[in-house]
ROVEXBA-906638 format. One line per field, with one value per residue (C-alpha): residue number from 0; residue in one letter; chain; x, y, z. Coordinates in nm, 3 decimals. Each point is the difference from the previous one (the first is absolute). Layout:
BEGIN
n: (NUM | ...)
res: (A | ...)
chain: (A | ...)
xx: (X | ...)
yy: (Y | ...)
zz: (Z | ...)
END
This chain:
BEGIN
n: (0 | 1 | 2 | 3 | 4 | 5 | 6 | 7 | 8 | 9 | 10 | 11 | 12 | 13 | 14 | 15 | 16 | 17 | 18 | 19 | 20 | 21 | 22 | 23 | 24 | 25 | 26 | 27 | 28 | 29 | 30 | 31 | 32 | 33 | 34 | 35 | 36 | 37 | 38 | 39 | 40 | 41 | 42 | 43 | 44 | 45 | 46 | 47 | 48 | 49 | 50 | 51 | 52 | 53 | 54 | 55 | 56 | 57 | 58 | 59 | 60 | 61 | 62 | 63 | 64 | 65 | 66 | 67 | 68 | 69 | 70 | 71 | 72 | 73 | 74 | 75 | 76 | 77 | 78 | 79 | 80 | 81 | 82 | 83 | 84 | 85 | 86 | 87 | 88 | 89 | 90 | 91 | 92 | 93 | 94 | 95 | 96 | 97 | 98 | 99 | 100 | 101 | 102 | 103 | 104 | 105 | 106 | 107 | 108 | 109 | 110 | 111 | 112 | 113 | 114 | 115 | 116 | 117 | 118 | 119 | 120 | 121 | 122 | 123 | 124 | 125 | 126 | 127 | 128 | 129 | 130 | 131 | 132 | 133 | 134 | 135 | 136 | 137 | 138 | 139 | 140 | 141 | 142 | 143 | 144 | 145 | 146 | 147 | 148 | 149 | 150 | 151 | 152 | 153 | 154 | 155 | 156 | 157 | 158 | 159 | 160 | 161 | 162 | 163 | 164 | 165 | 166 | 167 | 168 | 169 | 170 | 171 | 172 | 173 | 174 | 175 | 176 | 177 | 178 | 179 | 180 | 181 | 182 | 183 | 184 | 185 | 186 | 187 | 188 | 189 | 190 | 191 | 192 | 193 | 194 | 195 | 196 | 197 | 198 | 199 | 200 | 201 | 202 | 203 | 204 | 205 | 206 | 207 | 208 | 209 | 210 | 211 | 212 | 213 | 214 | 215 | 216 | 217 | 218 | 219 | 220 | 221 | 222 | 223 | 224 | 225 | 226 | 227 | 228 | 229 | 230 | 231 | 232 | 233 | 234 | 235 | 236 | 237 | 238 | 239 | 240 | 241 | 242 | 243 | 244 | 245 | 246 | 247 | 248 | 249 | 250 | 251 | 252 | 253 | 254 | 255 | 256 | 257 | 258 | 259 | 260 | 261 | 262 | 263 | 264 | 265 | 266 | 267 | 268 | 269)
res: (M | P | L | I | K | I | E | R | F | E | N | R | R | P | R | E | M | T | V | T | G | E | W | Q | G | K | V | A | I | V | T | G | G | S | S | G | I | G | Q | A | T | A | D | E | L | V | A | K | G | A | S | V | L | I | T | G | R | D | A | D | R | L | A | E | A | A | S | A | S | N | H | I | E | A | L | K | M | D | S | S | D | T | S | S | G | A | K | I | V | D | A | A | L | S | R | W | G | R | I | D | L | I | V | N | N | S | G | A | G | Q | P | L | P | L | D | A | Y | D | A | D | V | I | T | N | M | S | A | V | N | I | V | A | P | S | Q | L | V | K | A | G | R | P | A | L | K | E | S | K | G | A | I | V | N | I | G | T | A | V | S | R | N | A | V | P | M | L | A | H | Y | G | A | T | K | A | A | L | E | H | L | T | K | S | W | A | V | E | L | A | G | D | G | I | R | V | N | T | V | A | P | G | P | V | K | S | G | A | L | T | G | M | M | G | L | S | E | E | M | A | Q | Q | I | E | E | Q | E | A | A | Q | V | P | L | G | R | R | G | V | T | A | D | I | V | P | W | I | L | R | L | G | S | S | E | N | E | W | L | T | G | Q | V | L | T | I | D | G | G | W | S | L | R | S)
chain: (A | A | A | A | A | A | A | A | A | A | A | A | A | A | A | A | A | A | A | A | A | A | A | A | A | A | A | A | A | A | A | A | A | A | A | A | A | A | A | A | A | A | A | A | A | A | A | A | A | A | A | A | A | A | A | A | A | A | A | A | A | A | A | A | A | A | A | A | A | A | A | A | A | A | A | A | A | A | A | A | A | A | A | A | A | A | A | A | A | A | A | A | A | A | A | A | A | A | A | A | A | A | A | A | A | A | A | A | A | A | A | A | A | A | A | A | A | A | A | A | A | A | A | A | A | A | A | A | A | A | A | A | A | A | A | A | A | A | A | A | A | A | A | A | A | A | A | A | A | A | A | A | A | A | A | A | A | A | A | A | A | A | A | A | A | A | A | A | A | A | A | A | A | A | A | A | A | A | A | A | A | A | A | A | A | A | A | A | A | A | A | A | A | A | A | A | A | A | A | A | A | A | A | A | A | A | A | A | A | A | A | A | A | A | A | A | A | A | A | A | A | A | A | A | A | A | A | A | A | A | A | A | A | A | A | A | A | A | A | A | A | A | A | A | A | A | A | A | A | A | A | A | A | A | A | A | A | A | A | A | A | A | A | A | A | A | A | A | A | A)
xx: (-0.462 | -0.339 | 0.014 | -0.055 | -0.322 | 0.022 | -0.287 | 0.015 | -0.009 | -0.299 | 0.097 | 0.302 | -0.148 | 0.121 | 0.233 | -0.150 | 0.143 | 0.128 | 0.004 | 0.327 | 0.062 | 0.431 | -0.177 | -0.366 | -0.100 | 0.379 | 0.072 | 0.240 | 0.251 | 0.122 | 0.162 | -0.055 | -0.285 | -0.133 | 0.108 | 0.292 | 0.091 | -0.092 | -0.361 | -0.005 | 0.151 | -0.341 | -0.190 | 0.113 | 0.025 | -0.358 | -0.115 | 0.166 | -0.212 | 0.219 | -0.072 | 0.239 | 0.077 | 0.172 | 0.143 | 0.139 | 0.001 | -0.196 | -0.441 | -0.114 | 0.224 | -0.035 | -0.404 | -0.003 | 0.221 | -0.245 | -0.262 | 0.046 | -0.078 | -0.197 | 0.333 | 0.229 | 0.079 | 0.151 | 0.176 | 0.164 | 0.360 | 0.307 | 0.282 | 0.272 | -0.230 | 0.189 | -0.302 | -0.120 | 0.037 | -0.145 | -0.309 | 0.008 | 0.008 | -0.306 | -0.188 | -0.013 | -0.043 | -0.271 | -0.203 | 0.097 | 0.179 | 0.304 | 0.312 | 0.147 | 0.195 | 0.133 | 0.120 | 0.240 | -0.053 | 0.046 | 0.281 | 0.182 | 0.224 | 0.152 | 0.230 | 0.310 | 0.306 | 0.289 | 0.067 | -0.413 | 0.017 | -0.319 | -0.003 | -0.303 | -0.077 | 0.219 | -0.102 | -0.365 | 0.136 | 0.190 | -0.341 | -0.242 | 0.214 | 0.170 | -0.129 | -0.374 | 0.015 | 0.231 | -0.334 | -0.268 | 0.232 | 0.033 | -0.368 | -0.097 | 0.158 | -0.234 | -0.232 | 0.156 | 0.217 | -0.399 | -0.077 | 0.353 | -0.076 | 0.269 | 0.180 | 0.088 | 0.189 | 0.053 | 0.290 | 0.124 | 0.256 | 0.146 | 0.216 | 0.142 | 0.256 | 0.131 | -0.277 | 0.090 | -0.282 | -0.137 | 0.268 | -0.192 | -0.316 | 0.171 | 0.259 | -0.348 | -0.176 | 0.361 | -0.028 | -0.344 | 0.134 | 0.200 | -0.188 | -0.213 | 0.266 | 0.027 | -0.334 | -0.048 | 0.240 | -0.154 | -0.379 | 0.020 | -0.029 | -0.306 | -0.105 | -0.003 | 0.170 | 0.144 | 0.130 | 0.036 | -0.106 | 0.199 | -0.116 | 0.129 | -0.176 | -0.390 | -0.278 | -0.131 | -0.013 | 0.239 | 0.221 | -0.234 | -0.143 | 0.260 | 0.313 | -0.138 | 0.076 | -0.174 | -0.183 | 0.179 | 0.344 | -0.218 | -0.054 | 0.403 | 0.106 | -0.301 | 0.105 | 0.450 | -0.083 | -0.246 | 0.268 | 0.264 | -0.211 | 0.173 | -0.384 | -0.144 | -0.269 | -0.071 | -0.139 | -0.358 | -0.135 | -0.155 | 0.359 | 0.106 | -0.332 | 0.010 | 0.338 | -0.091 | -0.345 | 0.231 | 0.275 | -0.277 | -0.215 | 0.049 | 0.029 | 0.394 | 0.040 | 0.382 | 0.119 | 0.139 | 0.272 | -0.071 | 0.071 | -0.241 | 0.130 | -0.264 | 0.125 | 0.012 | 0.359 | 0.086 | 0.234 | 0.196 | 0.102 | 0.341)
yy: (-0.636 | -0.052 | -0.101 | -0.352 | 0.032 | -0.211 | -0.064 | 0.200 | -0.213 | 0.083 | -0.085 | 0.217 | 0.403 | 0.267 | 0.255 | 0.341 | 0.289 | 0.310 | 0.233 | 0.208 | 0.303 | -0.143 | -0.333 | 0.120 | -0.198 | -0.073 | -0.329 | -0.266 | -0.285 | -0.280 | -0.333 | -0.291 | 0.167 | -0.313 | -0.059 | 0.125 | 0.402 | 0.034 | -0.111 | 0.252 | 0.256 | 0.013 | -0.084 | 0.379 | 0.204 | -0.099 | 0.049 | 0.340 | 0.086 | -0.175 | -0.242 | -0.281 | -0.316 | -0.307 | -0.257 | -0.360 | -0.328 | -0.171 | 0.052 | -0.050 | 0.160 | 0.298 | -0.007 | -0.040 | 0.340 | 0.115 | 0.015 | 0.224 | 0.315 | 0.052 | 0.221 | -0.229 | -0.245 | -0.294 | -0.083 | -0.384 | 0.074 | -0.152 | 0.237 | -0.229 | 0.110 | 0.202 | 0.158 | 0.044 | 0.392 | 0.066 | -0.183 | 0.157 | 0.347 | -0.120 | -0.099 | 0.252 | 0.290 | -0.221 | -0.040 | 0.387 | 0.236 | 0.089 | -0.161 | 0.199 | -0.217 | -0.352 | -0.242 | -0.237 | -0.259 | -0.389 | -0.114 | -0.381 | -0.142 | -0.368 | -0.072 | -0.182 | -0.092 | -0.007 | -0.355 | 0.045 | 0.243 | -0.062 | 0.206 | 0.079 | 0.086 | 0.251 | 0.105 | 0.009 | 0.228 | 0.304 | -0.043 | 0.088 | 0.192 | 0.242 | -0.116 | 0.072 | 0.370 | 0.084 | -0.080 | 0.122 | 0.352 | 0.038 | -0.047 | 0.201 | 0.310 | 0.170 | 0.030 | -0.009 | 0.379 | 0.106 | -0.070 | 0.098 | -0.343 | -0.170 | -0.345 | -0.232 | -0.271 | -0.285 | -0.126 | -0.190 | 0.022 | -0.270 | 0.195 | 0.135 | -0.253 | -0.308 | -0.247 | -0.379 | -0.149 | 0.297 | 0.113 | 0.051 | 0.106 | 0.319 | 0.019 | 0.072 | 0.223 | 0.181 | 0.012 | 0.102 | 0.333 | 0.104 | 0.032 | 0.200 | 0.287 | -0.026 | 0.025 | 0.300 | 0.165 | -0.127 | 0.138 | 0.320 | 0.205 | -0.171 | 0.123 | -0.389 | -0.069 | -0.386 | -0.150 | -0.378 | -0.128 | -0.283 | -0.196 | -0.221 | -0.313 | 0.039 | -0.190 | -0.011 | -0.357 | 0.010 | -0.266 | -0.298 | 0.160 | 0.177 | -0.165 | -0.372 | -0.087 | -0.231 | 0.158 | -0.143 | 0.150 | 0.301 | -0.025 | -0.085 | 0.291 | 0.278 | -0.131 | 0.070 | 0.365 | 0.117 | -0.102 | 0.241 | 0.310 | 0.251 | 0.133 | -0.352 | -0.147 | -0.066 | 0.286 | 0.005 | 0.154 | 0.253 | 0.129 | -0.002 | 0.189 | 0.308 | 0.086 | -0.105 | 0.254 | 0.196 | -0.031 | -0.071 | 0.381 | 0.299 | 0.151 | -0.017 | 0.098 | 0.084 | -0.356 | -0.259 | -0.278 | -0.088 | -0.366 | -0.016 | -0.330 | -0.052 | -0.314 | 0.062 | 0.070 | -0.371 | 0.090 | 0.173 | -0.354 | -0.109)
zz: (-2.181 | 0.179 | 0.380 | 0.098 | 0.187 | 0.361 | 0.175 | 0.348 | 0.324 | 0.228 | 0.343 | -0.029 | 0.086 | -0.245 | 0.252 | 0.053 | -0.229 | 0.183 | -0.262 | 0.034 | -0.286 | -0.061 | -0.124 | -0.085 | -0.375 | -0.045 | -0.140 | 0.029 | -0.114 | 0.243 | -0.131 | 0.266 | 0.166 | 0.100 | 0.299 | 0.217 | 0.020 | -0.361 | 0.120 | 0.252 | -0.169 | -0.225 | 0.282 | 0.147 | -0.307 | -0.069 | 0.365 | -0.137 | -0.233 | -0.302 | -0.259 | -0.062 | -0.213 | 0.145 | -0.203 | 0.090 | -0.138 | 0.288 | -0.184 | 0.375 | 0.228 | -0.240 | 0.011 | 0.358 | 0.010 | -0.266 | 0.237 | 0.265 | -0.231 | -0.296 | -0.049 | -0.059 | -0.334 | -0.068 | -0.296 | -0.019 | -0.065 | -0.054 | 0.084 | -0.184 | -0.346 | -0.188 | -0.131 | 0.359 | 0.076 | -0.330 | 0.113 | 0.350 | -0.180 | -0.224 | 0.287 | 0.206 | -0.192 | -0.229 | 0.307 | 0.251 | -0.319 | 0.210 | 0.238 | 0.262 | 0.164 | -0.090 | 0.262 | -0.093 | 0.284 | -0.198 | 0.143 | -0.091 | 0.243 | 0.061 | 0.256 | -0.208 | 0.183 | -0.292 | -0.067 | -0.150 | -0.211 | -0.231 | -0.339 | -0.004 | 0.326 | -0.042 | -0.340 | 0.191 | 0.284 | -0.250 | -0.166 | 0.231 | 0.165 | -0.204 | -0.390 | 0.101 | 0.162 | -0.230 | -0.233 | 0.224 | 0.063 | -0.450 | -0.036 | 0.270 | -0.048 | -0.214 | 0.232 | 0.325 | -0.191 | -0.135 | 0.425 | 0.129 | 0.173 | 0.200 | 0.019 | 0.302 | -0.064 | 0.297 | 0.127 | 0.251 | 0.295 | -0.161 | -0.241 | 0.296 | 0.159 | -0.157 | 0.023 | -0.022 | -0.265 | -0.053 | -0.238 | -0.308 | 0.153 | 0.161 | -0.301 | -0.216 | 0.262 | -0.039 | -0.322 | 0.020 | 0.300 | -0.271 | -0.294 | 0.267 | 0.063 | -0.430 | -0.067 | 0.260 | -0.234 | -0.307 | 0.119 | 0.178 | -0.323 | -0.017 | 0.290 | 0.179 | 0.304 | 0.109 | 0.310 | 0.144 | 0.383 | 0.079 | 0.245 | 0.295 | 0.069 | 0.019 | 0.085 | -0.401 | -0.046 | -0.229 | 0.143 | -0.108 | -0.333 | -0.140 | 0.137 | 0.078 | 0.292 | 0.227 | 0.299 | 0.218 | -0.180 | -0.029 | 0.367 | 0.075 | -0.195 | 0.135 | 0.330 | -0.098 | -0.185 | 0.282 | 0.282 | -0.240 | -0.046 | 0.274 | 0.000 | 0.205 | -0.288 | -0.377 | -0.171 | -0.143 | -0.294 | 0.181 | 0.078 | -0.365 | -0.166 | 0.121 | -0.129 | -0.354 | -0.025 | 0.098 | -0.259 | -0.257 | 0.148 | -0.194 | 0.284 | -0.017 | -0.334 | 0.151 | 0.062 | -0.282 | -0.045 | 0.384 | 0.180 | 0.368 | 0.166 | 0.188 | 0.242 | 0.408 | -0.026 | -0.178 | -0.301 | 0.341 | 0.108 | -0.024)
END
């Protein structure tokens, strides 16, 4: 499938590359790569010498994210589309001929009190948080086997405790963590490692974006969560991205099936 051509933004300066042997010449797929953790991960991979295919649903945001570097290509794709996995893999292989890392970062979530449970919303969360990563892993397996690559899933610290109104978001991400462990065993014979990073409250735009909250409500929640974090602040993408790259690195060739919670101690609260 050909990549969607997206005009690059002239007002965003390309980031200088700090080429290292670890990522030089390698190729990564980052779903949900037009904002937040996904965008920061793509930028850091490119800065270290990799080429990255990012996906998302918003063409304008994809264009702005891709404008950071000529080594970022954007593909407009809705992860809830059951054919998205094959299309994403085909796009990366058509462009670069290899895949070394898949970061399953796309996520869907929405606050739902029990009385407001909606089958369509729950189905969409399951499609994006469980089905889409599964289809992408299935499609990417042959290429990752050839490169002895890695998969890093993005979970959530929400799944560590009961969080009212986020039950289905937490449950679907907990399912992704279980898939991580199962895939780690199933793919070990192919030399493919699979791990999960589970972030706590991070300043990434998810509350007003993925969760659909108003600015006022998002600010209230951010303040509440910051007060709950033992280390005294909400996280930032720079707290998360280095661990994604470490888990995805070929230098960690004996690490698989792990779920790493990075949340400033937030999930330890009573």
